[in-house]
N, C-alpha and C positions, 0 to 999 in steps of 0.2 A: 693539725691539717688546716690548710687554707679553706675557708667556706666556699661551697660550690658557686655561690652567686658572685664571688670576686674573681676577676680574671687577671692573670699575668699577661705580659706582652706576648709570650710564646703561645699561651692558650688562645688568646684573641686572634693571633696570626693563623693558627691552625683552624679555628672556627671560621675565619674569614675566607681562607682558601677553599675549605671544604664546602662552605655555604655557596660560594661562587660556582664551584664545580657542580654542586647538586642542582642549582637552578639552571645552569647551562645544559646539563644532561637532560633534565626534565623538559626544557624548552625544545631541545633538538628532537627528543622522542615525540613530542606533540606535533612536530613538523614532519614526522614520518621517518626520521633517521633511526636506524637500529644499530647501535654499536655492537661490535663483536665482543662476546664474552659476558653479555648482560645476564645476571643471575636470574633464573626462572623461579617462580613461586608455585608452579604446577607440579603435582605429584602423580605418579602413575596409579591407576585404579587397581585395587586388589579384590579378592573374593568377598571379604567382609566389607560391604558397601558403607555401612554406618561408620565403621572405624576409619575407613579410608577418607570418607567425607569429613569426619572430624579432624583428621590429621591434615587434610588439605586446607581446611578452614584455618587451623592454627598456623600452618605454614604461610598461608597467604596473608595472615595478619601480622606475622613476624617481620623483622627488619630484613631488607634486601641490601646487601653490601656490594659495592662496586668500586673497583680501583681503576683510576684513569691517570693519564699523563698529560703533560703540557701540550704534546702534539695532538692528543685527542681533543683538548679544549679548543685548539685552533680550528679543527674540523667542525666541532659543534658550533663555534662562533660563526663560521661561514654559512652553515645551514640556517642559523637563526637570522643572519643578516639578509639572506635572500628571501625570507618568509615575510608574512604580514604581521608577525609578533612585534610588540613594543617592549623594549627593555626598560624595566623600572630603574630609576636613578640610583636607589640604594645598592643595586647589584654591582654597578661599577664603583660605587663609593667604597665598598668593602674590599674590592680587588685592588683599588688604588692605595688603600690603607696598608694592605699587605706588601705592595710594591714599595711603598715609602720606607717601611721597616727594613726590607731586604736591601734596598739601596743604601740605607744607613750602615748596614753591616759591611757591604762591599767597599764603600768609599772611605769609611773610617777604620773599622776594625781590621780589615784585611789589607788596607793600605793601597798603594798604586802598583804593586808588583804584578807580574803576569803568571801567577801560579795557577796550577790546574784547579785548585779549590776555588780561586776567585773566578776563573773562567766559567766554572760550573754555576756559581751564583749569578754572574752577569748574564749567562745564557738564559737562565730561568726568568730573570727580571725582564730582559728584552722580549722574550717569548710571551710573557704575561702581558706586557705593554701592547704587543701587537694584537693580542686577543681583545684587549679593551678598545683599541683603535677600531677594530672591526665592528664592535658592537656600539661604539659611542654615538654614532649618528642616528641610531635607532631609539635613543632615549626620549627625544622630544619630537615625535612625528606629527606634523601639522595635518589639519583636515584636508588640505589640498595636496593630492599626491604629486602634482607637478611642481610644487613649490620647492625651492632649494632648501636642503636640510641643514639647519645650523647645528654646529657642534657645541656641546657644553664647554664653558670656559673655566670653570672652577670646580673644586671638590666640595661635596656636601660636608658640613661640619659633623664631627664625630657624635655629637649629642642630638642629631636631627631625629625628630619623631618618626619620620618615614623609615629611616634606617633602622631604628629600634624595632619597629613593627615587622620589618622584613627579617631581621635577625631572630625575632621571637618565633617566626614561622618555622625556622630551622633550629629551634632550641633543643630538639631531640637529638641533634647530631652529637656524637661522641668524638673525642679526640684521642685516637689511639695510633699506634705505629701501623704502617701500611701492612695489610694482610693480603695474601694471594687470593684472588677471586676464584671461585669454583665455576666450572663450565656446566651449565645445565641446559637442557634442550626443551623445545616445545612451547615456549611462551613468546608472545609478541610484545613489543615495547609498550603497547597500549594497556596490556594487562598487568604490567609491572607497577609496584608501589615502591618507588625509590626513596629510601629513608636515609641512607648514608653513602656518601661518596668520599673516598680518600684520594687526595691528589698526591701522586708520587712524583718527586721532583727530579730524581737522578736515576731514572729507570735503566739507562744504558751503562752506568758506571758500576764498578765492583761494589759489593755490599760494604766492604771495609771502608772504602773511600767515602761512600755515601754516609755511613754512620759517623765517620770522622767529621764531615761537614755538618751533620745534624747535631752532634753533641756540642761543637763549638758555637754553632748558631744558637742553640738553646742556652749556653753559658752567656753569650752576648745579650740575649733577651733578658736574662737575670740581671746582669750588670746595668742594663738600660733601666729596668724597673728600680733597682737600688739607687741609681743616679737620680731618677725622678723623685724618689722618696727623700733622698738627701737634700735636694733642692727645696722640696716642700717643707722639710723640717727646718732648714736654715731660714726660709722666709717666715715661718711661724715664730721662731725666736727673735727675728728682727722686729716682728709685730709686737712681741712682748717688750723688747728693749725700747721701742718707740711708744709704749704705754697704750697700745691699741687692744691688747688682750691681757688677761691676767696670768700669773705664774702657774696656777693649777691647770688652766687650759693648755698652755704650751707643753707642760710635762705630761699630761694625760694623752694628748694627741701624739707626742713623740714616742711614748712608751707603747701606745697602740700601734704606731707605724713599725716599731721594732719587732713587735710580736708578729705582725703580718709578714715582715721581711724574713723573719726566721722560718716561717712556713714556706715562703718562696724559695729560700736557699736550700731547705731540706729536700725539696723535690729534686732539684738539680744535683745535689750531693748524692742522693740515693741512686739516681740514674747514672751518674759518673762512676760510682762504686761498682755498679753492675756491668759497666762497659769494659772494653778491651784496651782502653787508652790509659794505661798506667794508673789503675784505680787507687793504688797506695800513695801516689804522689799528690801534692797539693795542686788542685786544678787552677788556682789563681796563678801559680807560677807557670804552669803549662800553657795557659792562655797567654800570659805575658811573653813567654819565649816564642810561642807561635806567631804572635804579632811582630816580634823582632825579626823573625825569619821572613815573613811576608813583606816587611818594610826594608829588608836588607840591612839591618842594623844589628851589630853584635850586642848581646846582653851584658857587656862588660860594665861593672860598676864605675861610676865617675867619682872615685875617691878623692880626686883633687878638689872637688867642690863639696865634699861631705855627703855624697849620696851613695846608697848601697845598690843602686841600679843606674843604667845609662841615662844621662840627663836628657838625651834626645828622645827617650821613651817615657818621659815624665807623665805625659797625659795618659798613656796606657797604664802605667804603674798606679796612678791615682785612681783610674777607672776600675782597676782590679783590686784596689785596697791593699796593694803590695807594701806601702810604707808602714802601715800599722801591723801587718803580718811580720815584717822584719823586726819591729820593736818588741812585739809579743814573743817572738821566737827567741830573741836575745835575752829577754827576762826569764823565760822558762829554763834557760841553761844555768841560771844562778839559784834557782829554787832547790832547796835541800830539805830532807825530812828533819823535823824537830829544830828547824832554824827559821828565824823570822828576819827577812831581808830589811835593811834600813837604807833609805835614800840619803846619800851624802850630798848635801847642798853644795853646788858649785862644781861638782865633778864633771858635768857636761856643759858647764857654763851657767850663767845667771839669767833667769827669765825676767824680762822687762815687760810688765803689762802695758806700759805706755808706748812701747815701740810700735811703729807703723808696719804691720805685717805685709801690707800690699807692696811696700818698697823693699822687702827682703828677697834675697836670692833663694833658689830652690833648696840649697844646702842649709841655709839659715832657717828656713821654714821647717825642714825636716828635723833639725836639731832642737828647735823650740818645741815641736810636738813630742820629741823624745824626752825632753826635760819634764814636760807636763805629765805625760803618761807614766813615766818611771817614778815620778813623785807620788802618784796616786796608787799604783799597783800594790805597794806594801800595805796600804790601808785595807785592801780587799783580802790580803793574806791574814791580817789581824782578825778579820771577821770569822774566818775559818779556824784559825789557830785557837782563839779564845772562845769560840762558839757564841759570838755576840748575836743576840737576837735584835735585829734591826727594828726601828719604829715601823717602817714599811719597807718594801723592797721593789726594785724595778728590774727590767730585763737586763740592763747593763750590769748592775751589781750582781745579780744571780749568775750571769755568764762569766764575769771575771772572777768571782769566788770559786766557781767550778773550775775555771782555768788554773787557778792557783793550786788546786788539788790534783788535777789530772795532767797539767802541762800540755794539754791538747789545744791547738789553735785551729779554728774552722773559719770559713769565709764569713759567716754571720758575725762572729766575734770581732773580726777585723772591721766589718762595716759598723758595728755598734761602737767600737772604740773610736772610729773616725767621727761618728756622730757626737760622741762625748767631747772630742777636740773641737769640732765645728761650733758647737754651742758655746764652748769657752771662748773661742775667738770672737764670736758675735757679741758676747756679753762684756768683753774687755773694754769696749767703748761706752758702756752704760754708766750713768751717774749713780745708779742704785744697783748693787749686786743682788743676785738671787738669794744669797744667804742673809743679806740685810733685810730683804723683803720678808723672808721667812721669820727672821728674828722680830721684826716690827709686828708682824701678825701674831707671833707667839706672845709678845708683851700685851697686845690688845686682848688676847684670850685670857691671859692671867688676870688682867684688870677686870674683865667681865665677870670672871668667877669670884674674884675677891669681893666685888660689889654684891653678888648674889649671896655669898656666905655671910656677908655683913648684915644684910636685911633678914636673912634666915634666922639670925639670933634674936630678932625682935618679936618673934611669935613662936608659940609652941610647935613642936615637931608634929606635922600632920600625920594622922593615921593612914591617910590615903596615899602618902608619898613615901615609898619604901626607902630604907636606909641604903639599899644598893644604888638608888638614884644619886644620892649625895656622894657615895663612894666613887661612882664613875666620874662625876664632875671634879672631885678632888684629884682623881687619878689623871685626868686630862691636864690639870694644873701641874702635877708632879712630872708628867711627861714632857711638858714644855721646859720645865726647869732642868730636867735630866739631859735632854737631847739638844736643846737650843741655847739655853743660857749657859749650861755647862757642857763640857765635851767628854763623853764616856771613854773616848780613845786616849785622852791625856793621862788618866790615872793608870791605864794599862801600860802605857809607854813608861811612865815613871817607875812602875814596879818591874817591868822587864829590863829597863836600862837605867839602873840606879846611878845617880850622880850626873846624869845628863838632863839638864833643864832647857836645852836649846830647841826642843821640838815646838813646832807651830801648833796652835789650837785650831780645831775645826777644819783640818786639812780636807777631809772628805766632803763635807757639806759646802765649803767655800769654793771647791772646784767641780762639784757635781750638781749642776743646776737642775737636772731632771729629778734627782733624789730630793732636792729641796722642794720642788713643786709638788711631788707626790707626798712628801711629809706634810706639807701645808694642806693638801687635800685630805689626808688622813685626819688631821686635827680639826679642820673645819667640818668635816662630815660627822665626826663624833660630837662636836658642839651642836650641830644642827639636830642630830638625833636626840641628844639629851635635852635640848631646849624644847623640842616638840613634845617629848614625854612629859616634861615639867608643865607646859601649858595645857596639855591634855588632862593631866591629873588635877591640877588646880582649877581649870576651866574659868580662870578669872579674865583673861583677855577676851575670850569669846563672849562672856556675859557683858563686859563693858562695850563690846561692839554693838550689842542690842541697845544698851543705854545711850551710847553715842548717837546711834541712828534715831532713837526716840526723841532725844533732845533736839536734833537737827530738824526733825519733822514738826515738832510741836513748839519749840521755844527759840533755839539759837540756830536759825537757818544758815548763818554765816560762820558757824563754829567750824574750825579747821583742825584736823588731827592727821597730818600726813603719815605718821607711823601706822596708825590704825588703818588708813586707806590702803597703805602698802600691804599690811597684813591681810586684809580682806581680798585684795587683788591677788596675792600669792596663792591663797587657798580657795578662792572663788566665793562669790556671794551665795550661790546655791548651797555650798557646803556649810558655810557659817550660819546663814539665816534659813536654811532648808527651803530654798526658793529665792525669789527676789526680795529686796529689802522691805520689811513691814511698813505699812503706811499709817498705823495708829497703835494706841496702847494695847487694845484688845488683841489685834493680830500679832503684835510683837510678843505679848505674853504667851499666847498659844504656841507660837513657834519656839519660844524659849523653854517652855515646859516640855515640849516634844524633844528638844535638843538635849535637855538635862535629864530627862526621864521623870520629871514631875508631872502630875496630872490633876492635882487638886489643891485648893487653898487650905484644905484641912490640915496639911502639914504645918501651917503657920497659925493655927487657931490658938486661942488663949491657953488651952491645956497642952500645948505642944511640948512644954517642959517635961511632961510625963511620958511623951511618946519616944519610942526607940528608933523610929524610922525617919528621923529628921534628915533632910538631904545632906549627904556627905559625898563630895566628889571622889570618885574612885577610879576614874578612867574607863569605866565600863558603860555607864549610862551616857555620858557626854559623847558627842561625835568625835572620834579619834582623828587627830591631825597626823597626816603622813607627808613625807617629802613629795613635792610636786616637780622634782628635778629628774626627768626621765633618763637623760644620758648619764648624769652623775650617779644615779641609783644603779645603773648598769655596771659601774666600776667599783661600787662600794665594797663588795665581798672580796675583790681582788687586792685592795689596798688597806682594808680595815678588818682586823680579825674579829670574829664574833658574829658577823652578818651571815645570813644564809647565802649559799652560792648563787651568784647571778649568772646571766647568760655570758657576759664577757664579750670582748670584741670579736672573738672567733665564732660566735653563734648569736648574732643580733638581728636575724631576719624578722623576728617578731617585733622588735623595737622599730625596725625600719618600716614594717607594715603600719605600725601606729603613727609614725612620723609622716608617712606619705599621705595620711588622711588629714593632717593639719594644714590649714590654709596658709599659715605664715607664722612669723615670730609672735611671741606672747604680747609684746608691747612695742608698737611702732606706729607712727603716723604716716609713714611713706609706704607706697605700694611696692611689692617685690619687683625687682628688675629681672629680666630674663636670664641674666648672668648670675643671679643670686644662687648660692650653693643649694638652698632649699628648693628653689624653683626648678633648677636643673635636675636635682634628685627626684623630685615628685614626677617630673615628666618621664625620666628614664626608667625609674622603678615601676611606674604604673604600666609602662609598655612591655617591659622585658623581665621584671624582677631580677635585674642584673645591674651591677654597678662596679665601677673600677675602684681600685684601692685608694687612689688620690681623691676621687669623688667622695668616697666614704669618709676619709679623713677631713676633707673640707667641710662636709656636713657636720661631723662631730665638733669641729672647732666652732662653727657658726652656732650650733645649739648650746654648747658649753658657755659661750659668751653670753647668751640670753639667761642661762641658769646661774651665772655668777652672783647676782644680787640675791637670788633665792637661797643660795647656800650660805651667804654671809649675813643674812638677816638676823639681828640679835634678839632672839626670843627671851633670853634671860633679862635683858634690859626692859622689854615690854612687861614681863612679869613684875619686875621691881617697881616700875612706874604705875602699874595697875594697882598694886597694893597701896602705894602712896596716895593715889587718887581716891581709892575706895575709903581709905582712912580719913581723908578730908571730908568726904561726903558723910561718913558715919559720925564724925565729930559734930558736924553741923546739924544733922537730922536725928541724932540719937534719941532725943526726947519724943519725937514722933514715932520712931520705931517701937519704943517702949509702950507708947500710948496705944498703937495699933496691934502690936504682936507680943506684948509683955516683955519683961526684962530678959527673958530667955530666948529672944529672937536670934541670938548668935552665941553658941556655947563658948567659943574662943575665936581668936583672930584668924586661925587657919581656915575658918568658914566665912571670911569677910566678903567673899564674892557673892554670897547669897543675898546680900542687901539689894543687889540689882533686881532679883525676883520680887523682893518686898516692894521696891519702888514701882515696879510694873503693876503689882496688885493694887497699890494705892492709886496709881494713875488710871487704871481701868475702873476702879470703884468710883473715882471722881467723875469719869465720863458717864458711867451708868447713872449716877445720881443726877447729873445735869439733864440727861434725857428724861428721867422720871419727873423732874420738875418742869419739863416742857421747854427746856432751854436748848437752843440749837448750838451745835459746836462752832458755827461761824456766825458772829454777830453782824449787825447791820453795816458797820464800817469796814467789814472784811476781815477783822481780826479774829483769831481763833481762841476759843476758851481752852486754857491749858491748866493742867494740874499744878498746884503750887509746888509740890515736891519735885516735879520735873523741872520747873523753872529754877528752883534752888540748885538742883544738880547742874543745870546748865551754867549758872553763874560760877559754881566751883570749878567746873571743867574748863570754862573759858579762861579763867585766871591761871589755872595750873598748866594748861596746854600752851599758853602763850610763851611759857618758859621751857616746857618739856615736851611739846607736841611733835617735834621733828628730830629727836635725838638719834633714833635708829637710822633715819634717812641721812642725817648729817654724817653718821659713821660710814654709811655706804658710799657717800660722795667722796669720803677720804680714801677708803680702801678699795673701792670697786673701780675697775677700768671701764666697765660698761655703765655709762652714766644715764643712758636713755631711759631706762626703767624708772629711775628716780626723778629725772627731770620732767617726765610726763605728769607727775603729781604736784611738783612745786618748782617754780622758777627761782633758782638760787644763785646769787652772786654772779650775775652775768658780766659785770664790769671787771671782775678780778681775773688776773692771769691764772693759768692752771697751776703753776708752781706756788704762787702766793696762796691760792685757795687750798692747795694740798697741805702746806706746812701750817697754815692757819688752822685748818681742821685737825691736824695732828695734835696741836697744842691743847685742843679741847677734848680730844679723845684719850690721850695719854697723859699721865701725871708728869710734872716737871722733871723729877729725878729720873724717870724712865726715859723721857725724851733726851735728856742730857747723856744718859748712858748709850742711847742709840746713836747719837751724833758723834760721840767721842770714842765709842767702842770700849769704854771702861765698864766692867761688870757692875751691877747694882750692889751696893754694900748691904 
C-alpha cells in the first residue's frame, strides 16, 4: 500500500476540489447563507436526559458530511464576493491546480472531438473557472475600499508555505466516492461543524456515464504519475551517465520509484476490477481504444512500418505502455512447461548499440526494444527454472520472474519493462557501462580483502575477533568471484544446451543496469558492515585517533592525516573522543580509558604478567561503531540478507521526521538554495507532513549522494595501516615500554593497539613530574614542554603518513562521484583533468594485471 503521506495526482485532485468546496461552503455559511440539505448535528431529546446529552455531544463532535455540486459552488462564490470576507490566496491556488489537471485530460487524453464525455469535462472546467473568477478579485483587498481592485496575475507555486498551511487545515478530509447526503432538520448553519464536503461533478448525468468518466479520469491520473516518474528516472540515469551521481544511488532511487509505482497501479487496477467496464480486459488497451474513438482514428495496426498499433496514436500507445504490453504478451505465448526458451540472435534483426536512436523511425525503435527485451526474458526464465538464488533482487527481476511463471501481464510490469529499456537507451552513449562499473568495484573489493588477509597472517588469530568475521569477509570475496568475475548463468547454459558455446556471458548484468547498481550496493554494504565490526573489535583506529590528536596538540601541530580526519568526521568527534578533542595528555588518557573500559594504571603495573584482566579488545567495552548512513541503512534489509527488517521506502515517515530536523548536508561550504530538495522537503514536511512521490525520490537521491563516501570508506585499509604504524612505534620504543611496564606489556601482536594507552600513561606521568618540579608546561619563549615519547611518536607518524596518510581519501577520489566530502579535507590535483585524475588513481588502487583485465575484458588468469 502507498504510504498515506504520499499523494497520487488523483488523490491530490480530490483533496484540492474538496478543500476548495469546504472553504467556500464555510465562508458562505459565515455570510448567512444556508444551503439546502445541510446535515444537522442536533438530536431530539429523549426521556433519559443524561443519555441523550451524551449522544448529542458525540454526534456534534462527529463529522458532518455534505455533498455539493458545481452549481452550488457558483452560488457560494457570489455570496462571498458580495461580503466583506477576504479570500486567502491558497484557496484559489488549489482550485487552479485542479483545473490545470482537468484541462490536461480534456485537451490531450480526450482529443478534440465533441463527445459527450468531453463536453462534460469541459463544462466542469469552465464552471470552476467562473467560480475562481468570481472570487479572484477578493484575494488582495486594499485598505482603501474605493481603490480599484487588482486581480492576481499568476499562480502560486505548488510548494508555497501558505498553500501547505491551508491544506494542512483540511488534512482531516477523506477522499471517498460521493455519498448521498441525509436530510436533517432543526440546525442553523452557524451551529454546524463542516468537516467534509464532497464535490459531485456530474450530478445531472446518469450514474453509468459518470462512473465511465470517473474511471477513465482516474486511469489518466495514473498514467500522468507514471509518466512523471519515468521522466524522473530517465533524468537520474542521465546524471549517472554524466558522472554526477553514483551507480548505487541511481539504482536505489529507481527501484524505490518502481515500488511506489506498483502501489499506485494496484489502486487503479483494483478499482477497475470492481467496475462495470469490462473488468476482465486489459485497461491499458481499453484506454487506448477509447482515445482512438475520441480522436476519430481507427486502432488499426500500422504493419507497413512495423508497428502493432496505429502510428498516428503512437503518443497514446507509449503513454499507456502498450508497446511493452505487446512484447510481453507475444513472449507469454511461447512459454511452455518444462521448456526453456532460447533467444535466437538475428531473428528480429541485429541490435546496434552505436546507432542513433533519435534518428530512428517508430517501427525501428519498436523493433530495437523487441530485440533487447526478448534477449533478456529467457534469463528471467532461467532464474525460475533452475531456482537460482540471486545475489540481490530488484522489483523488475521479481516481476519478470513471476511473469515467466504465470504468463500474466499487468500495467505495472509494462511500466517496469519500459523503465528497463529506457535505462539501457540512456546508458548506450556512456563510455563506461554499468557492468564495467560493477566489475571495477568488485576488483577493488577483492584487492581490499586480499590485503587484509595478507596482513592477518602476520599476527596470531585474536581471541576477540571471531572466526565468523573472517568467514564473512572471505565470503564477500567469493561472491565477487562467483557473480561478477564469473557468470553463474554460463555453466547452466552449457549443461542445458551441450555443444553450443555461442552464448554471450553476463547477458543479464550487462543489460540490467538497475540490478548492477543494487548488486554493488549489496557488496559495499557488506564491506561497510564487516569493516565497522573489525575496527570495533580491534579498536586500533580509534586509539590511534587519540594518539594522532595528542601529537598534534603537543608536538607536530602541522601533522596531516586526511584519512583519520575523514574517519573522525564520518563518526563524529563526540563519538570517538567522548566529547570535543582532548587538549592535553591527562584529558586524553581519561577519555581513552572511558572509551576502552579501562579505569586504572594497575592493569599495566610490573606484576601485570600475573594478572588475568589485562585489557583485551572484545567489542563490548569500546564504543561500537555503527553506520552513519541514514538512507542507506533504510534499504539494507531489503537488498542484503541477514539484516534486521528496516522500514523500507513504503514506511519511512520516521526517517523523514529525522531528516526534517537536519539543517542541511553533512559537508558543504555553500548555503542551501530554496530549490534544493532538502530545503523544499523541510518546508513542506514541517507544514503538512505530506510530500509528493517525486519530492521524496529527489530527497532520497540528494541524501544518497551525501552518503556515498561514507559507504565506500575503506575501514580494512585503515586497520592495515594502523597495524603498520603501531608496529613502527613499537619497534622504536620497545625498550622504553619494557622499562616502564616490563616485557609482558603486550602478550602478542593482536594487542598492539594497547601501546597507545601506554604512551598516554607515560605522557601524563611526564606532565605530572614536570609540575612537581615546579616547571610550567609553557616556557618563557612560548614553547611547550612535551613528553619525549610523544615527540618520538610524532616523528614516526610524520614519516609514515607522508606516504600513507591519504590512501583512503585517494581511493574515494577515484571511485566516488561525490568529491565534495573529500575535497573539504584536502585539495587534490586541481590542475588535472577529471579523466586523467580518474585513470591515474585507478593505477594506484588496482594492480596492473587487474587493470589490464578491466580494460581488455579478458578474465584474470
